[in-house]
C-alpha positions as CSV (number, residue, x, y, z in Angstrom):
1,X,2.1,-13.2,4.7
2,X,-1.3,-13.3,3.1
3,X,-2.0,-11.1,0.1
4,X,-5.4,-9.3,-0.3
5,X,-7.4,-10.9,-3.2
6,X,-6.9,-9.2,-6.6
7,X,-10.3,-7.6,-6.8
8,X,-10.1,-3.9,-7.7
9,X,-11.9,-1.3,-5.6
10,X,-14.0,1.5,-7.1
11,X,-12.2,4.7,-7.8
12,X,-14.3,6.6,-5.3
13,X,-11.8,5.5,-2.7
14,X,-10.0,7.9,-0.3
15,X,-6.5,8.0,1.1
16,X,-5.7,9.8,4.3
17,X,-2.1,10.6,5.3
18,X,-1.3,11.3,9.0
19,X,2.3,12.5,9.4
20,X,3.7,11.9,12.9
21,X,4.8,15.4,13.9
22,X,4.9,17.3,17.2
23,X,4.7,21.0,17.4
24,X,6.2,23.2,20.1
25,X,4.7,26.7,20.4
26,X,6.8,29.5,21.7
27,X,5.9,33.1,22.5
28,X,5.0,35.7,19.8
29,X,3.7,33.1,17.4
30,X,6.9,31.2,16.8
31,X,6.7,27.4,16.6
32,X,8.9,24.4,15.8
33,X,7.8,21.2,14.1
34,X,9.5,17.9,14.9
35,X,9.1,14.6,13.2
36,X,8.1,11.9,15.6
37,X,9.1,8.2,15.5
38,X,10.5,6.4,12.5
39,X,7.4,5.7,10.4
40,X,6.6,9.3,9.5
41,X,3.6,9.0,7.2
42,X,1.3,6.1,7.6
43,X,-1.7,5.8,5.2
44,X,-5.3,5.0,5.8
45,X,-7.5,3.9,2.8
46,X,-11.3,3.9,2.7
47,X,-12.2,1.4,0.0
48,X,-15.4,0.4,-1.7
49,X,-16.1,-2.6,-3.8
50,X,-19.4,-1.7,-5.5
51,X,-21.8,-4.0,-7.4
52,X,-19.5,-7.1,-7.2
53,X,-20.6,-10.7,-7.5
54,X,-21.5,-12.6,-4.4
55,X,-18.6,-14.9,-5.1
56,X,-16.2,-11.9,-5.0
57,X,-17.8,-10.5,-1.9
58,X,-17.5,-13.8,-0.3
59,X,-13.8,-14.0,-1.2
60,X,-13.2,-10.6,0.4
61,X,-15.2,-11.3,3.4
62,X,-13.6,-14.7,4.0
63,X,-10.1,-13.1,3.7
64,X,-11.0,-10.3,6.1
65,X,-12.6,-12.6,8.6
66,X,-9.5,-14.8,8.5
67,X,-7.3,-11.8,9.3
68,X,-9.7,-10.8,12.1
69,X,-9.2,-14.3,13.6
70,X,-5.4,-14.6,13.2
71,X,-4.7,-10.8,13.8
72,X,-2.0,-11.0,11.1
73,X,-1.4,-8.0,8.7
74,X,-1.6,-8.6,5.0
75,X,-0.1,-7.3,1.8
76,X,-2.1,-5.0,-0.5
77,X,-0.9,-2.7,-3.3
78,X,-2.6,0.7,-3.3
79,X,-3.9,1.9,-6.7
80,X,-1.8,5.0,-6.7
81,X,1.6,3.2,-6.4
82,X,4.1,4.3,-9.1
83,X,5.0,1.8,-11.8
84,X,8.5,1.1,-12.8
85,X,9.5,3.0,-15.9
86,X,12.6,2.8,-18.1
87,X,15.3,5.6,-18.1
88,X,13.6,7.5,-15.3
89,X,15.1,9.3,-12.4
90,X,14.1,7.9,-9.0
91,X,14.7,9.7,-5.7
92,X,15.9,8.0,-2.6
93,X,12.9,6.4,-0.7
94,X,10.7,6.2,-3.9
95,X,8.5,3.0,-4.0
96,X,7.5,1.3,-7.2
97,X,5.6,-1.7,-8.4
98,X,7.2,-3.8,-11.1
99,X,5.5,-4.0,-14.5
100,X,6.3,-7.7,-15.0
101,X,5.4,-9.0,-11.6
102,X,2.4,-6.9,-10.6
103,X,0.4,-9.6,-9.0
104,X,3.1,-11.1,-6.8
105,X,2.4,-8.4,-4.0
106,X,6.1,-7.3,-4.1
107,X,7.2,-3.7,-4.2
108,X,10.6,-2.1,-4.2
109,X,12.2,0.9,-2.6
110,X,15.1,3.0,-3.9
111,X,18.0,2.6,-1.6
112,X,20.4,4.2,-4.1
113,X,19.0,7.1,-6.1
114,X,19.7,7.3,-9.8
115,X,18.1,6.6,-13.2
116,X,16.7,3.3,-14.1
117,X,18.0,1.2,-17.0
118,X,16.5,0.8,-20.5
119,X,14.8,-2.5,-19.6
120,X,13.1,-3.8,-16.5
121,X,15.3,-5.8,-14.2
122,X,14.6,-9.3,-12.9
123,X,13.0,-8.5,-9.6
124,X,14.2,-10.6,-6.6
125,X,11.8,-12.0,-4.0
126,X,14.2,-10.7,-1.3
127,X,17.3,-8.5,-1.2
128,X,18.4,-5.9,-3.7
129,X,18.7,-5.5,-7.5
130,X,20.7,-2.9,-9.5
131,X,18.9,-1.2,-12.3
132,X,21.0,1.3,-14.2
133,X,22.0,3.7,-11.6
134,X,19.2,2.7,-9.1
135,X,19.4,0.1,-6.4
136,X,16.1,-1.4,-5.5
137,X,15.4,-3.2,-2.3
138,X,12.4,-5.5,-1.9
139,X,9.9,-4.1,0.6
140,X,6.2,-4.5,1.3
141,X,3.2,-2.6,2.3
142,X,1.6,-4.2,5.3
143,X,-2.0,-3.4,6.2
144,X,-4.8,-4.3,8.7
145,X,-8.4,-3.9,8.1
146,X,-10.0,-1.5,10.6
147,X,-13.5,-2.7,9.8
148,X,-15.8,-3.4,6.9
149,X,-19.5,-3.4,5.9
150,X,-21.3,-5.6,3.4
151,X,-24.5,-4.4,1.7
152,X,-26.6,-6.6,-0.7
153,X,-28.5,-4.1,-3.0
154,X,-29.5,-6.7,-5.6
155,X,-29.8,-10.4,-6.0
156,X,-26.3,-12.0,-6.3
157,X,-24.6,-8.6,-6.1
158,X,-22.9,-6.9,-3.2
159,X,-21.0,-3.9,-2.1
160,X,-18.3,-3.9,0.5
161,X,-16.8,-0.9,2.2
162,X,-13.6,-1.4,4.1
163,X,-10.8,0.7,5.8
164,X,-7.3,-0.4,5.6
165,X,-4.5,1.0,7.9
166,X,-0.9,0.8,7.1
167,X,1.2,-0.9,9.7
168,X,4.9,-1.2,10.2
169,X,6.1,-4.6,11.5
170,X,9.5,-6.3,11.8
C-alpha cells in the first residue's frame, strides 16, 4: 500500500467526525440512539499545503493522480495522532504512533489495556507486541482523496487543498 508523501500540511486543517448512529423517536419526546455498522466514527480531513515548492506540489499531485488512476487507498498519519509515551495508561482501542518509527506509516492499536513500559518496544511490521501491561496490534489508517485543488499564487510556489476520507478495507 502506498504512503502519502511526508509533506506536512498547514495547521489550518479541519477534521470532521461522522459517527454512524441511527435514532428512533418515540412519543412524548423519548428517543433511542443505536450504533450502526462496525466502523463507528470515520474521519474526514480538509487539508491545505500552502506556499510549498513546485517540486513538493508536483510530488503531491503525482501521488494523488496515481491513486485516482488505480483506485487504491493509501496510508496517511493524521497530525493529531497520539504518540507513544513511557509509563502511560492506555485504554482499549487507543491508537498511537511510535516515536522511533514515525515515518514508516505504521500505527498500533491497544488490544489489551494497561500501562506502557519504561522504554519504547521494538515495533513489529505485523502482529502484536507486548509493552509493559499493554498489548499493541499493528493497524493502519487507510484513506482516499475526495478531491484536490492546486493554486499557483507565485512563481515556483503552490498551494494544494485536498480532502481525505477514512476508509475501512479488508
